[in-house]
C-alpha positions as CSV (number, residue, x, y, z in Angstrom):
1,X,2.1,-19.3,-25.1
2,X,5.5,-17.5,-25.0
3,X,4.0,-14.4,-26.6
4,X,1.1,-14.3,-24.1
5,X,3.5,-14.5,-21.1
6,X,5.7,-11.7,-22.5
7,X,2.7,-9.4,-22.9
8,X,1.6,-10.2,-19.3
9,X,5.1,-9.5,-18.1
10,X,5.0,-6.1,-19.6
11,X,1.6,-5.4,-18.0
12,X,3.0,-6.4,-14.6
13,X,6.0,-4.1,-15.0
14,X,3.6,-1.2,-15.9
15,X,1.3,-2.1,-13.0
16,X,4.3,-2.0,-10.5
17,X,4.8,1.7,-11.3
18,X,1.3,2.8,-11.0
19,X,0.7,4.9,-7.8
20,X,-2.0,3.8,-5.4
21,X,-5.4,5.3,-6.4
22,X,-8.3,5.8,-4.1
23,X,-12.0,6.0,-5.0
24,X,-14.2,8.5,-3.4
25,X,-15.6,6.9,-0.3
26,X,-15.9,6.9,3.5
27,X,-13.1,9.4,4.2
28,X,-15.3,12.2,2.6
29,X,-17.8,11.7,5.5
30,X,-15.5,13.3,8.0
31,X,-18.2,15.7,9.2
32,X,-20.2,12.9,10.6
33,X,-18.8,10.8,13.5
34,X,-17.8,7.5,12.0
35,X,-19.2,4.3,13.6
36,X,-16.7,1.8,14.9
37,X,-13.1,2.0,16.2
38,X,-11.1,4.9,14.7
39,X,-7.8,3.6,13.3
40,X,-6.5,6.8,11.6
41,X,-7.2,10.5,12.1
42,X,-6.2,13.9,11.0
43,X,-8.0,16.7,12.7
44,X,-11.7,16.2,12.1
45,X,-11.1,13.6,9.4
46,X,-11.4,10.1,10.9
47,X,-11.3,6.6,9.5
48,X,-12.6,3.4,11.1
49,X,-11.4,-0.1,10.3
50,X,-14.6,-0.7,8.4
51,X,-14.1,2.3,6.2
52,X,-10.5,1.3,5.5
53,X,-11.7,-2.1,4.5
54,X,-14.2,-0.5,2.1
55,X,-11.4,1.5,0.6
56,X,-9.3,-1.6,0.1
57,X,-12.2,-3.5,-1.5
58,X,-12.5,-0.6,-4.0
59,X,-8.7,-0.4,-4.7
60,X,-6.7,-2.1,-7.4
61,X,-6.3,-5.9,-6.6
62,X,-2.5,-5.6,-6.5
63,X,-2.6,-2.6,-4.2
64,X,-5.1,-4.4,-2.0
65,X,-3.0,-7.6,-1.8
66,X,0.1,-5.6,-0.9
67,X,-1.7,-3.7,1.8
68,X,-3.2,-6.8,3.3
69,X,0.2,-8.6,3.4
70,X,2.4,-5.7,4.6
71,X,1.5,-3.5,7.6
72,X,3.7,-0.7,6.3
73,X,2.0,-0.7,3.0
74,X,-1.4,-0.6,4.7
75,X,-0.3,2.3,6.8
76,X,1.0,4.1,3.7
77,X,-2.3,3.4,1.9
78,X,-4.3,5.0,4.8
79,X,-1.9,8.0,5.1
80,X,-2.1,8.7,1.4
81,X,-5.9,8.6,1.5
82,X,-6.0,11.1,4.4
83,X,-3.6,13.4,2.6
84,X,-5.7,13.2,-0.6
85,X,-8.9,14.1,1.4
86,X,-7.1,16.9,3.2
87,X,-5.8,18.4,-0.1
88,X,-9.3,18.0,-1.7
89,X,-10.9,19.9,1.2
90,X,-8.3,22.7,0.9
91,X,-8.8,22.9,-2.9
92,X,-12.6,23.1,-2.6
93,X,-12.4,25.8,0.0
94,X,-10.4,27.9,-2.4
95,X,-12.8,27.3,-5.3
96,X,-10.6,25.0,-7.4
97,X,-13.6,22.7,-8.1
98,X,-15.2,25.6,-10.0
99,X,-12.3,26.8,-12.2
100,X,-13.0,26.4,-16.0
101,X,-9.8,24.5,-16.7
102,X,-10.5,22.0,-13.8
103,X,-14.1,21.5,-15.0
104,X,-12.8,20.7,-18.5
105,X,-10.4,18.1,-17.1
106,X,-13.2,16.6,-14.9
107,X,-15.3,16.3,-18.0
108,X,-12.5,14.6,-19.9
109,X,-11.9,12.2,-17.0
110,X,-15.6,11.4,-16.9
111,X,-15.6,10.6,-20.6
112,X,-12.5,8.4,-20.2
113,X,-14.3,6.5,-17.4
114,X,-17.3,5.9,-19.7
115,X,-15.1,4.6,-22.5
116,X,-13.3,2.3,-20.0
117,X,-16.6,1.0,-18.7
118,X,-17.9,0.4,-22.2
119,X,-14.7,-1.3,-23.2
120,X,-15.0,-3.7,-20.3
121,X,-18.5,-4.5,-21.4
122,X,-17.1,-5.8,-24.7
123,X,-15.4,-8.7,-22.9
124,X,-17.5,-11.8,-22.6
125,X,-18.0,-12.9,-19.0
126,X,-16.0,-15.9,-18.1
127,X,-16.1,-16.6,-14.3
128,X,-13.5,-19.4,-14.8
129,X,-10.9,-17.1,-16.3
130,X,-8.1,-17.3,-15.6
131,X,-7.6,-20.9,-14.6
132,X,-4.7,-22.1,-12.4
133,X,-2.6,-23.0,-15.4
134,X,-2.0,-19.5,-16.9
135,X,-1.7,-18.1,-13.4
136,X,1.0,-20.6,-12.5
137,X,2.8,-20.1,-15.8
138,X,2.8,-16.3,-15.4
139,X,4.1,-16.7,-11.8
140,X,7.0,-18.9,-12.9
141,X,7.9,-16.7,-15.9
142,X,7.9,-13.6,-13.7
143,X,9.1,-14.9,-10.4
144,X,12.1,-12.6,-10.3
145,X,9.8,-9.6,-10.3
146,X,8.0,-10.8,-7.2
147,X,10.9,-10.8,-4.9
148,X,10.4,-10.0,-1.2
149,X,13.2,-8.4,0.8
150,X,14.6,-9.9,4.0
151,X,11.9,-9.9,6.8
152,X,12.4,-9.6,10.6
153,X,10.0,-10.9,13.3
154,X,10.4,-8.6,16.2
155,X,8.9,-7.8,19.6
156,X,9.3,-4.5,21.4
157,X,8.9,-2.7,24.6
158,X,8.2,1.0,24.1
159,X,8.5,3.8,26.6
160,X,7.0,6.9,25.0
161,X,8.0,10.5,25.6
162,X,5.5,13.3,24.6
163,X,6.8,15.6,21.9
164,X,6.5,18.6,24.3
165,X,8.1,16.8,27.3
166,X,10.6,18.6,29.4
167,X,14.2,17.4,29.8
168,X,13.5,15.8,33.2
169,X,10.6,13.8,31.7
170,X,12.8,12.5,28.9
171,X,15.5,11.6,31.3
172,X,13.0,9.7,33.5
173,X,11.8,7.7,30.4
174,X,15.4,6.9,29.5
175,X,16.1,5.7,33.0
176,X,13.0,3.5,32.9
177,X,14.0,2.1,29.5
178,X,17.5,1.3,30.8
179,X,16.0,-0.5,33.9
180,X,13.6,-2.6,31.7
181,X,16.4,-3.4,29.3
182,X,18.5,-4.6,32.2
183,X,15.7,-7.0,33.2
184,X,15.2,-8.1,29.6
185,X,18.7,-9.4,29.1
186,X,18.8,-11.5,32.3
187,X,19.2,-15.3,31.4
188,X,15.8,-16.1,32.9
189,X,14.0,-13.0,31.5
190,X,10.6,-13.4,29.9
191,X,10.4,-10.7,27.3
192,X,6.8,-11.3,26.6
193,X,5.8,-10.8,30.2
194,X,8.0,-7.7,30.5
195,X,6.3,-6.2,27.4
196,X,2.9,-6.8,28.8
197,X,3.9,-5.2,32.1
198,X,6.0,-2.2,30.9
199,X,5.4,-1.4,27.2
200,X,3.3,1.7,26.5
201,X,2.4,0.6,23.0
202,X,-1.0,-0.9,23.7
203,X,-1.3,-2.7,20.3
204,X,1.9,-4.8,20.7
205,X,1.9,-4.9,24.5
206,X,-1.3,-7.0,24.5
207,X,0.6,-9.5,22.3
208,X,3.7,-9.6,24.5
209,X,5.4,-7.0,22.4
210,X,5.0,-9.0,19.2
211,X,5.1,-6.6,16.2
212,X,4.9,-9.4,13.6
213,X,7.0,-9.9,10.5
214,X,8.2,-6.6,9.0
215,X,10.1,-6.2,5.7
216,X,13.6,-4.9,6.0
217,X,12.8,-1.8,3.9
218,X,9.9,-1.0,6.2
219,X,11.8,-1.1,9.4
220,X,12.9,2.1,11.1
221,X,16.6,2.4,10.2
222,X,17.7,2.7,13.9
223,X,15.8,-0.6,14.7
224,X,17.1,-2.3,11.5
225,X,20.7,-1.4,12.4
226,X,20.3,-2.5,16.0
227,X,19.1,-6.1,15.1
228,X,21.0,-6.7,11.8
229,X,23.4,-9.5,12.2
230,X,22.1,-10.6,15.7
231,X,20.8,-14.0,16.5
232,X,17.2,-15.1,17.3
233,X,16.2,-14.1,20.9
234,X,18.8,-11.3,21.2
235,X,17.7,-8.1,22.9
236,X,18.8,-4.7,21.5
237,X,20.3,-1.8,23.4
238,X,17.8,1.0,24.2
239,X,16.9,2.7,20.9
240,X,16.1,6.4,20.9
241,X,13.4,7.2,18.4
242,X,11.3,10.4,17.9
243,X,8.4,8.9,20.0
244,X,10.6,7.7,22.9
245,X,12.7,4.7,23.8
246,X,12.4,1.2,22.4
247,X,13.9,-2.2,23.4
248,X,13.6,-4.8,20.6
249,X,13.9,-8.5,20.7
250,X,14.6,-10.4,17.4
251,X,12.3,-13.4,17.1
252,X,13.2,-14.6,13.6
253,X,14.5,-13.8,10.2
254,X,13.3,-14.7,6.7
255,X,15.8,-14.5,3.9
256,X,15.0,-12.5,0.8
257,X,13.2,-14.6,-1.9
258,X,10.2,-14.8,-4.2
259,X,6.8,-13.9,-2.8
260,X,4.6,-17.0,-2.5
261,X,2.1,-17.4,-5.3
262,X,-0.9,-16.8,-3.1
263,X,0.4,-13.4,-2.1
264,X,0.8,-12.2,-5.7
265,X,-2.1,-14.2,-7.3
266,X,-4.5,-11.1,-7.3
267,X,-1.9,-9.1,-9.2
268,X,-1.4,-11.9,-11.7
269,X,-5.1,-12.4,-12.1
270,X,-5.7,-8.7,-12.7
271,X,-2.9,-8.6,-15.3
272,X,-4.3,-11.6,-17.2
273,X,-7.8,-10.1,-17.2
274,X,-6.4,-6.8,-18.4
275,X,-4.5,-8.6,-21.2
276,X,-7.8,-10.4,-22.2
277,X,-9.7,-7.1,-22.1
278,X,-7.1,-5.4,-24.4
279,X,-7.3,-8.3,-26.8
280,X,-11.1,-8.0,-27.2
281,X,-11.0,-4.2,-27.3
282,X,-8.3,-4.3,-30.0
283,X,-10.4,-6.7,-32.1
284,X,-13.5,-4.4,-31.6
285,X,-11.6,-1.3,-32.7
286,X,-10.2,-3.2,-35.7
287,X,-13.7,-4.1,-36.8
288,X,-14.9,-0.5,-36.3
289,X,-12.1,0.9,-38.5
290,X,-12.7,-1.8,-41.1
291,X,-16.4,-0.8,-41.3
292,X,-15.7,2.9,-41.4
293,X,-12.0,3.9,-41.7
294,X,-10.7,7.2,-40.3
295,X,-9.9,9.7,-43.1
296,X,-7.3,12.5,-42.7
297,X,-4.4,14.2,-44.4
298,X,-1.6,14.2,-42.0
299,X,0.3,17.0,-43.7
300,X,-2.7,19.3,-44.1
301,X,-3.9,18.4,-40.6
302,X,-0.6,19.6,-39.1
303,X,-0.6,22.8,-41.2
304,X,-4.1,23.8,-40.3
305,X,-3.8,23.0,-36.6
306,X,-0.5,24.8,-36.3
307,X,-1.9,27.8,-38.1
308,X,-4.4,28.3,-35.2
309,X,-1.6,29.2,-32.7
C-alpha cells in the first residue's frame, strides 16, 4: 500500500507541472458567428460559454477541476486558448504547417497518439475503479500538496475610465468614485444597493457588487494590499486600476489550508488511473520483450551512428 501511494504522489507532482493543453475545437470556428452569449473575444475570434464548456470537458481532469473552482484559473484557461488559436492562425498564414520539419514532427506526434490510445486499450475496463478507499488514502497521504492560499470574499463598485479618455473624463470618474465611497462608508450605508446603483461592472453589479471568493494569489495586488489586515465589512479607499476606479468591501476571509477532497478528487482519480494504466502497459511490454527480446550491440551502435555525422 505504501509503495502504491508513493508512486501516485510522484504522478501528482509531475501532473502539477504540466501546462494546460487544449484540444482542437470550437475556437477554430471563428469565421462563423458562434451561437450563444460570447464570453471571450480577440478580433474575429469569439468564444461562447458553450464552447468554453466543450473545451473544459476535453481538458485534463485536473485542469478542468481547477478552472471550475477558480475564476482566475478559468480566465487563464480561456486566454491561453485564444492565444494558441491566434498563434496558429499566424503560423498557417506564413506556411509553417507545410514546412518539412514541421510535417515530420506532426507525423511523430500522430504516431505517439496512436501508441497512447493503443496502450490505453490494454487496460481492462473497470467502471468501479478507483473506489473511495484508495482516493481517500491518496488524499490523506498527499494533503500537503493540495494546499489552497488564503481566500477573500469581496464586493466591488467599479467606475470605469476608457483607455483613450481625456484628463477631464478621468477626473470626473475619480470625483464620482470619491462621492460613492463617501456614501459607502456611512454607518447606515447599504453597499449592495450602492453597487447595483453605481457600479459599471455589469456582472458584479447585478449581484450587489459580489465578486465571490478569490484566491489571494489571484487578486490584483492593489486590491489585495487595500483589504489585507482589514475586518469583515470594511470598505477600502478608492483604488486606481488601469480600467478605472474601484471601491472594495471585504465580506469574508478563509485561511490558507488543504483543498477539500471533492475539489481535488478528479486530479486524484486521474493519477490513480494513470498509475493503473502504467502498470498494465509495463506488464505488456515485459511480455513482448520476453517473447522477442531486442538485440543490439551498444558499442557498435554508438560507433556506427556517430560515424554518420
